LUMMIMAR-92331 format. One line per field, with one value per residue: residue in three letters; chain; x, y, z negated of N, C-alpha, C, CB in turn. Coordinates in steps of 0.1 Angstrom, whole numbers, plus 5000, padded with zeros to 4 digits. Atoms other than C-alpha are relative to their C-alpha. Glycine has a CB too. Layout:
% LUMMIMAR-92331
type <- ala, ...
mol <- A, ...
n_east <- X, ...
n_north <- Y, ...
n_up <- Z, ...
ca_east <- X, ...
ca_north <- Y, ...
ca_up <- Z, ...
c_east <- X, ...
c_north <- Y, ...
c_up <- Z, ...
cb_east <- X, ...
cb_north <- Y, ...
cb_up <- Z, ...
This chain:
% LUMMIMAR-92331
type <- unk, unk, unk, unk, unk, unk, unk, unk, unk, unk, unk, unk, unk, unk, unk, unk, unk, unk, unk, unk, unk, unk, unk, unk, unk, unk, unk, unk, unk, unk, unk, unk, unk, unk, unk, unk, unk, unk, unk, unk, unk, unk, unk, unk, unk, unk, unk, unk, unk, unk, unk, unk, unk, unk, unk, unk, unk, unk, unk, unk, unk, unk, unk, unk, unk, unk, unk, unk, unk, unk, unk, unk, unk, unk, unk, unk, unk, unk, unk, unk, unk, unk, unk, unk, unk, unk, unk, unk, unk, unk, unk, unk, unk, unk, unk, unk, unk, unk, unk, unk, unk, unk, unk, unk, unk, unk, unk, unk, unk, unk, unk, unk, unk, unk, unk, unk, unk, unk, unk, unk, unk, unk, unk, unk, unk, unk, unk, unk, unk, unk, unk, unk, unk, unk, unk, unk, unk, unk, unk, unk, unk, unk, unk, unk, unk, unk, unk, unk, unk, unk, unk, unk, unk, unk, unk, unk, unk, unk, unk, unk, unk, unk, unk, unk, unk, unk, unk, unk, unk
mol <- A, A, A, A, A, A, A, A, A, A, A, A, A, A, A, A, A, A, A, A, A, A, A, A, A, A, A, A, A, A, A, A, A, A, A, A, A, A, A, A, A, A, A, A, A, A, A, A, A, A, A, A, A, A, A, A, A, A, A, A, A, A, A, A, A, A, A, A, A, A, A, A, A, A, A, A, A, A, A, A, A, A, A, A, A, A, A, A, A, A, A, A, A, A, A, A, A, A, A, A, A, A, A, A, A, A, A, A, A, A, A, A, A, A, A, A, A, A, A, A, A, A, A, A, A, A, A, A, A, A, A, A, A, A, A, A, A, A, A, A, A, A, A, A, A, A, A, A, A, A, A, A, A, A, A, A, A, A, A, A, A, A, A, A, A, A, A, A, A
n_east <- 4996, 4985, 4992, 4995, 4986, 4993, 5009, 5004, 5014, 5001, 5001, 5011, 5007, 4997, 5010, 5010, 5009, 5010, 4998, 5010, 5012, 5006, 4999, 4989, 4994, 4985, 4994, 4986, 4995, 4986, 4995, 4994, 4987, 4991, 5003, 5004, 5014, 5006, 5014, 5009, 5014, 5010, 5011, 5011, 4999, 5012, 5001, 4989, 5003, 4991, 4997, 5000, 4989, 5002, 5000, 5011, 4996, 5005, 4991, 5005, 4997, 4990, 4999, 4986, 4996, 5004, 4991, 4987, 5000, 5000, 4987, 4991, 5004, 4997, 4986, 4993, 5010, 5003, 5012, 4998, 5006, 5013, 5009, 5002, 5009, 5013, 5005, 5003, 5012, 5011, 5002, 5005, 5014, 5009, 5001, 5009, 5014, 5006, 4998, 5002, 4992, 4989, 4998, 4990, 4988, 5003, 5007, 4990, 4990, 5006, 5001, 4987, 4997, 5008, 4994, 4987, 5002, 5003, 4989, 4987, 5000, 4989, 5004, 5011, 4994, 4992, 5010, 5007, 4991, 4999, 5013, 5005, 4990, 4997, 4991, 4991, 5001, 5013, 5010, 4996, 5004, 5015, 5004, 4995, 5007, 5010, 4994, 4992, 5010, 5004, 4988, 4999, 5012, 4997, 4990, 5007, 5009, 4992, 4994, 4986, 4993, 5003, 4991, 5006, 4992, 5005, 4994, 5002, 4998
n_north <- 4988, 5000, 4989, 4991, 4999, 5012, 5008, 5012, 5000, 5004, 4987, 4999, 4987, 4994, 4990, 4998, 4988, 4997, 4987, 4990, 5001, 5013, 5008, 5009, 5003, 4997, 5010, 4999, 5013, 5002, 5012, 5008, 5004, 4989, 4991, 4987, 4997, 4993, 4998, 5005, 4996, 5010, 4992, 5008, 5001, 4995, 5002, 4994, 4987, 4998, 4986, 4997, 4990, 4990, 5006, 5009, 5013, 5002, 5008, 5001, 4989, 5003, 4989, 4997, 4990, 4987, 4997, 4998, 4987, 4991, 5001, 4992, 4986, 4995, 5002, 4989, 4991, 5004, 5008, 5014, 5011, 5002, 4991, 5004, 5012, 4995, 4994, 5011, 5006, 4991, 5001, 5013, 5001, 4992, 5007, 5012, 4995, 4994, 5009, 5014, 5008, 4993, 4986, 4995, 4994, 4986, 4999, 5003, 4989, 4988, 5002, 4998, 4986, 4994, 5003, 4994, 4985, 4997, 5005, 4994, 4993, 5004, 5014, 4998, 4996, 5011, 5010, 4994, 4999, 5014, 5005, 4992, 5000, 4987, 4999, 4989, 4993, 4992, 5009, 5001, 4987, 5000, 5008, 4994, 4987, 5001, 5003, 4988, 4990, 5003, 4997, 4985, 4996, 5004, 4991, 4987, 5002, 5000, 5013, 4997, 5011, 5001, 4994, 4995, 5004, 4993, 5005, 4991, 5007
n_up <- 4992, 4997, 5005, 4990, 5000, 4998, 4991, 5007, 5003, 5014, 5008, 5010, 5001, 5013, 5003, 4990, 5002, 4989, 4995, 5004, 4992, 5002, 4988, 5000, 5013, 5000, 5008, 5002, 5000, 5003, 4993, 5010, 4995, 5000, 5011, 4996, 5001, 4988, 5001, 4989, 5000, 4995, 4995, 4994, 4986, 4994, 4986, 4993, 4994, 4989, 4998, 4985, 4999, 4990, 4986, 4999, 5006, 5014, 5009, 5013, 5010, 5010, 5009, 5002, 4989, 5006, 5011, 4994, 4995, 5011, 5006, 4991, 5001, 5014, 5003, 5007, 5005, 5014, 5000, 5005, 4992, 5006, 4994, 4986, 5001, 5002, 4988, 4991, 5005, 4996, 4986, 4997, 5005, 4991, 4987, 5002, 5002, 4988, 4989, 5003, 4991, 4994, 5003, 4991, 5006, 5003, 5013, 5011, 5000, 5006, 5015, 5005, 5000, 5010, 5013, 5001, 5001, 5014, 5009, 4998, 4987, 4992, 4996, 4990, 4988, 4995, 4995, 4988, 4988, 4994, 4997, 4989, 4989, 4995, 4988, 5001, 5012, 5001, 5006, 5014, 5006, 5001, 5011, 5012, 5002, 5011, 5013, 5005, 5004, 5013, 5008, 5001, 5008, 5014, 5004, 5003, 5011, 5012, 5002, 5001, 4995, 4985, 4991, 4988, 4988, 4988, 4987, 4989, 4987
ca_east <- 2297, 2331, 2356, 2365, 2401, 2412, 2382, 2376, 2340, 2342, 2329, 2307, 2281, 2292, 2263, 2230, 2209, 2178, 2183, 2164, 2141, 2135, 2144, 2177, 2197, 2233, 2255, 2290, 2310, 2344, 2364, 2374, 2404, 2421, 2404, 2394, 2360, 2336, 2300, 2273, 2238, 2208, 2181, 2147, 2148, 2123, 2110, 2138, 2136, 2152, 2169, 2163, 2195, 2198, 2205, 2174, 2193, 2181, 2200, 2192, 2189, 2219, 2219, 2257, 2260, 2241, 2264, 2295, 2284, 2277, 2311, 2329, 2309, 2317, 2353, 2374, 2342, 2330, 2303, 2301, 2295, 2266, 2250, 2255, 2240, 2210, 2206, 2208, 2182, 2159, 2164, 2159, 2127, 2113, 2121, 2104, 2074, 2069, 2080, 2071, 2092, 2114, 2129, 2149, 2185, 2172, 2148, 2175, 2200, 2175, 2169, 2206, 2210, 2182, 2198, 2233, 2220, 2208, 2238, 2269, 2271, 2305, 2294, 2263, 2283, 2307, 2278, 2260, 2290, 2293, 2256, 2246, 2277, 2287, 2303, 2319, 2324, 2292, 2270, 2289, 2283, 2246, 2244, 2263, 2243, 2212, 2235, 2256, 2225, 2215, 2251, 2251, 2216, 2228, 2257, 2235, 2212, 2241, 2254, 2290, 2301, 2288, 2310, 2302, 2313, 2312, 2319, 2324, 2320
ca_north <- 4245, 4246, 4269, 4300, 4297, 4261, 4246, 4219, 4210, 4209, 4239, 4249, 4277, 4301, 4326, 4329, 4360, 4368, 4398, 4430, 4424, 4388, 4375, 4358, 4343, 4355, 4327, 4332, 4301, 4287, 4262, 4233, 4226, 4260, 4279, 4309, 4325, 4336, 4346, 4329, 4339, 4315, 4329, 4316, 4302, 4321, 4319, 4327, 4364, 4373, 4406, 4421, 4439, 4469, 4447, 4426, 4396, 4380, 4365, 4354, 4381, 4381, 4403, 4401, 4421, 4450, 4447, 4446, 4478, 4495, 4484, 4499, 4532, 4535, 4525, 4547, 4563, 4563, 4537, 4504, 4471, 4466, 4497, 4485, 4451, 4469, 4488, 4456, 4441, 4471, 4470, 4433, 4435, 4463, 4443, 4411, 4432, 4448, 4420, 4384, 4372, 4399, 4433, 4456, 4468, 4503, 4498, 4483, 4510, 4538, 4522, 4520, 4556, 4567, 4550, 4563, 4599, 4599, 4580, 4595, 4621, 4610, 4573, 4585, 4603, 4574, 4550, 4574, 4579, 4541, 4533, 4562, 4557, 4593, 4601, 4634, 4659, 4679, 4648, 4645, 4682, 4679, 4652, 4673, 4706, 4695, 4682, 4714, 4735, 4716, 4720, 4758, 4761, 4743, 4767, 4798, 4783, 4785, 4750, 4753, 4719, 4723, 4731, 4752, 4738, 4758, 4745, 4766, 4754
ca_up <- 5306, 5323, 5307, 5328, 5319, 5317, 5337, 5311, 5304, 5266, 5246, 5217, 5214, 5187, 5190, 5210, 5214, 5235, 5257, 5250, 5279, 5269, 5303, 5294, 5266, 5260, 5247, 5232, 5238, 5226, 5247, 5225, 5247, 5251, 5222, 5244, 5242, 5270, 5275, 5296, 5304, 5307, 5329, 5340, 5375, 5396, 5431, 5455, 5465, 5498, 5506, 5541, 5551, 5574, 5605, 5598, 5584, 5552, 5523, 5488, 5461, 5439, 5408, 5406, 5439, 5421, 5391, 5414, 5431, 5398, 5385, 5415, 5413, 5375, 5377, 5353, 5341, 5304, 5311, 5292, 5309, 5285, 5299, 5335, 5325, 5312, 5344, 5365, 5342, 5348, 5385, 5387, 5366, 5389, 5420, 5407, 5396, 5430, 5454, 5457, 5487, 5502, 5493, 5515, 5507, 5510, 5481, 5460, 5469, 5460, 5426, 5420, 5430, 5407, 5377, 5385, 5390, 5354, 5340, 5356, 5385, 5396, 5398, 5417, 5443, 5447, 5452, 5476, 5498, 5504, 5504, 5528, 5549, 5551, 5585, 5576, 5548, 5557, 5548, 5516, 5508, 5516, 5490, 5465, 5469, 5448, 5421, 5420, 5417, 5386, 5372, 5379, 5363, 5331, 5329, 5331, 5305, 5280, 5283, 5270, 5283, 5319, 5348, 5378, 5412, 5444, 5479, 5509, 5545
c_east <- 5015, 5006, 5005, 5015, 5007, 4992, 4996, 4985, 4998, 5000, 4989, 4994, 5003, 4988, 4990, 4991, 4991, 5003, 4989, 4988, 4994, 5001, 5012, 5005, 5015, 5006, 5015, 5005, 5015, 5004, 5007, 5014, 5011, 4998, 4995, 4985, 4995, 4985, 4993, 4986, 4991, 4988, 4989, 5001, 4986, 4999, 5011, 4995, 5011, 5002, 5001, 5011, 4997, 4999, 4989, 5003, 4994, 5009, 4993, 5003, 5010, 5002, 5015, 5005, 4996, 5010, 5014, 5000, 5000, 5014, 5010, 4997, 5005, 5014, 5007, 4990, 4996, 4986, 5003, 4994, 4986, 4989, 4997, 4992, 4986, 4993, 4997, 4988, 4987, 4997, 4994, 4985, 4990, 4998, 4990, 4986, 4993, 5000, 4999, 5011, 5013, 5000, 5011, 5012, 4998, 4993, 5009, 5010, 4994, 4998, 5013, 5004, 4992, 5006, 5013, 4999, 4998, 5012, 5013, 5000, 5011, 4998, 4989, 5005, 5009, 4991, 4993, 5009, 5002, 4986, 4994, 5009, 5003, 5010, 5011, 4997, 4986, 4989, 5003, 4996, 4985, 4995, 5003, 4992, 4989, 5006, 5007, 4990, 4996, 5012, 5001, 4989, 5003, 5010, 4994, 4990, 5008, 5007, 5015, 5009, 4999, 5010, 4993, 5009, 4995, 5008, 4997, 5002, 5011
c_north <- 4999, 5013, 5009, 5000, 4987, 4990, 4987, 5001, 4995, 5013, 4999, 5014, 5005, 5009, 5000, 5011, 5001, 5014, 5009, 4998, 4986, 4991, 4990, 4998, 5001, 4990, 5003, 4986, 5000, 4987, 4992, 4995, 5011, 5010, 5014, 5001, 5007, 5000, 4995, 5006, 4989, 5008, 4990, 4999, 5004, 4997, 5008, 5013, 5002, 5015, 5002, 5011, 5009, 4994, 4990, 4986, 4998, 4991, 5000, 5012, 4995, 5012, 5004, 5010, 5014, 5004, 5004, 5015, 5011, 5001, 5009, 5015, 5006, 4997, 5012, 5010, 4995, 4993, 4986, 4990, 4996, 5009, 4996, 4987, 5003, 5006, 4989, 4993, 5008, 4999, 4987, 4998, 5008, 4993, 4988, 5004, 5004, 4990, 4986, 4992, 5007, 5015, 5005, 5006, 5014, 5003, 4998, 5011, 5013, 4998, 5002, 5015, 5008, 4998, 5007, 5016, 5005, 4997, 5008, 5006, 4995, 4986, 5001, 5004, 4990, 4990, 5005, 5001, 4987, 4996, 5008, 5001, 5014, 5000, 5011, 5008, 5008, 4991, 4999, 5013, 5001, 4992, 5007, 5013, 4999, 4997, 5012, 5010, 4997, 5003, 5015, 5004, 4997, 5010, 5013, 4999, 5000, 4987, 5002, 4989, 4998, 5007, 5005, 4996, 5008, 4994, 5010, 4992, 5007
c_up <- 5002, 4996, 5012, 5002, 5003, 5008, 4994, 4995, 4985, 4991, 4990, 5001, 4986, 4996, 5012, 4996, 5012, 5004, 4996, 5008, 4999, 5012, 5001, 4986, 5002, 4990, 4999, 4998, 4997, 5006, 4989, 5004, 4999, 4989, 5005, 5000, 5013, 4998, 5012, 4997, 5005, 5004, 5005, 5015, 5006, 5014, 5007, 5007, 5011, 5002, 5015, 5001, 5012, 5015, 5002, 4995, 4986, 4993, 4986, 4991, 4990, 4991, 4998, 5011, 4995, 4990, 5006, 5006, 4989, 4994, 5008, 4999, 4986, 4996, 4995, 4995, 4986, 4999, 4996, 5009, 4995, 5007, 5015, 5000, 4998, 5012, 5010, 4995, 5004, 5014, 5004, 4996, 5010, 5013, 4999, 4997, 5013, 5012, 4997, 5008, 5005, 4995, 5009, 4992, 4997, 4987, 4989, 4998, 4994, 4985, 4993, 4999, 4989, 4986, 4999, 4999, 4986, 4991, 5002, 5015, 5009, 5006, 5011, 5013, 5007, 5007, 5013, 5012, 5007, 5005, 5012, 5011, 5006, 5011, 4999, 4987, 4999, 4994, 4985, 4992, 4999, 4989, 4987, 4996, 4989, 4987, 4995, 4995, 4986, 4990, 4997, 4990, 4985, 4994, 4996, 4989, 4987, 4996, 5000, 5006, 5015, 5008, 5012, 5012, 5012, 5011, 5010, 5013, 5008
cb_east <- 4996, 5002, 5012, 4995, 5004, 5003, 5007, 5009, 4991, 5013, 4997, 5005, 4985, 5012, 5005, 4992, 5008, 4985, 5002, 5006, 5004, 4986, 5000, 5011, 4996, 5004, 4997, 5003, 4998, 5003, 5010, 4991, 4999, 5001, 5011, 5005, 4996, 5004, 4997, 5000, 4998, 4997, 5004, 4986, 5004, 4999, 4985, 5006, 5000, 4995, 5014, 4986, 5013, 5011, 5013, 4996, 5015, 4986, 5014, 5004, 4986, 5014, 4994, 5009, 4993, 4986, 5002, 5002, 4987, 4990, 5005, 4998, 4985, 4990, 5008, 5010, 4987, 5000, 4993, 4995, 5010, 4999, 5006, 5014, 5005, 4999, 5011, 5012, 5000, 5003, 5013, 5008, 4999, 5006, 5014, 5005, 5000, 5007, 5013, 4987, 4992, 4998, 5004, 4994, 5012, 4993, 4988, 5008, 5005, 4986, 4994, 5010, 4997, 4985, 5002, 5008, 4989, 4988, 5002, 5011, 5000, 5013, 4996, 4990, 5009, 5008, 4990, 4995, 5014, 5006, 4990, 4996, 4995, 5005, 4992, 4999, 5011, 4996, 5000, 5015, 5006, 4994, 5007, 5014, 4994, 4990, 5010, 5008, 4987, 4997, 5013, 4999, 4987, 5006, 5011, 4993, 4992, 4991, 4996, 5004, 4997, 4986, 5012, 4998, 4998, 5002, 4994, 5010, 4987
cb_north <- 5013, 4998, 4996, 5014, 5005, 4993, 4997, 4997, 4991, 4991, 5012, 4996, 4998, 5009, 5014, 4986, 5013, 4998, 5000, 5014, 5002, 5001, 5009, 5007, 4986, 5014, 4985, 5010, 4992, 5001, 5003, 4988, 4996, 5007, 5002, 5003, 5008, 4992, 5015, 4984, 5013, 4990, 5009, 5006, 4985, 5016, 5005, 4991, 5011, 4993, 5004, 5004, 4992, 5011, 4994, 4999, 4997, 4993, 5006, 4987, 5004, 4995, 4997, 4987, 4997, 5000, 4988, 4990, 5002, 4996, 4986, 4996, 5001, 4993, 4995, 5006, 5001, 5012, 5001, 4998, 4987, 5001, 5015, 4997, 4990, 5010, 5010, 4990, 4998, 5015, 5003, 4989, 5005, 5014, 4995, 4991, 5011, 5012, 5004, 4995, 4995, 5000, 5001, 5012, 4997, 5006, 4990, 4986, 5003, 5002, 4986, 4992, 5006, 4995, 4985, 4997, 5005, 4993, 4985, 4990, 5015, 5000, 4992, 5011, 5013, 4993, 4996, 5014, 5005, 4990, 5002, 5014, 4990, 5009, 5001, 5009, 5010, 5005, 4987, 4998, 5012, 4995, 4986, 5004, 5004, 4990, 4988, 5005, 4999, 4985, 4995, 5006, 4992, 4986, 5002, 5005, 4987, 5004, 4989, 5002, 4987, 5005, 4991, 5015, 4984, 5015, 4986, 5012, 5001
cb_up <- 4993, 5015, 4991, 4998, 4986, 4987, 5013, 4988, 5009, 4996, 5009, 4986, 5004, 5001, 4997, 5002, 4997, 4995, 5015, 5002, 5015, 4996, 5012, 5009, 4995, 4997, 5004, 4988, 5013, 4985, 5012, 4996, 5015, 5013, 4992, 5015, 4988, 5013, 4998, 5000, 5008, 4989, 5011, 4996, 5004, 4998, 5005, 5010, 4990, 5014, 4993, 5005, 5003, 5000, 5002, 5014, 5001, 5001, 5000, 4993, 4993, 5007, 4987, 5001, 5013, 4995, 4991, 5011, 5009, 4989, 4998, 5015, 5001, 4990, 5012, 5009, 5009, 4991, 5014, 4986, 4998, 4985, 5000, 5007, 4989, 4988, 5006, 5000, 4985, 4995, 5008, 4994, 4986, 5002, 5005, 4989, 4989, 5003, 5007, 5004, 5011, 5015, 4984, 5008, 5009, 5012, 5000, 5003, 5014, 5007, 4997, 5008, 5014, 5000, 4999, 5012, 5009, 4995, 5004, 4998, 4998, 4992, 4989, 4995, 4998, 4989, 4990, 4996, 4995, 4990, 4988, 4995, 5011, 4988, 5012, 5012, 4999, 5014, 5007, 4998, 5008, 5014, 5000, 5001, 5013, 5004, 5002, 5012, 5009, 4999, 5006, 5013, 5005, 4999, 5010, 5013, 5002, 4989, 5010, 4986, 4993, 5003, 5003, 4999, 5002, 4999, 5003, 4999, 5008
């Protein structure tokens, strides 16, 4: 394996663990040239799944794109990278269980939104604003209304840590 830092192909595996879902092996490696450590993942090569984009074009499925979107949505939020990796694993497993050849970006996006809605409301709204391509503030507010109802309801139920948000048109 080529070192991420010095690009030399001379390392040793320090630790190997099977992932929780059993679909990959996480390997901790140390470069014998520069001494730095890094993590790699070994995954089973499966039939190539294609993603059908909104404009009808098709491209290979790449889990790193889902992770990238999650990382952007969760930037500066109290969400660990391990949590995001687990979410990507869950989404990928569901996609491969339901589809053999092709999956739409809308299906993937809806799965990501479901996971983010439970995980972190701010990350959910960030992702939704990009994914749903809000054109103006009213579309943004329409997305927030159901969320705010839940927040207000929690506050009236005696939740001391909940905040009430009100928006006016």
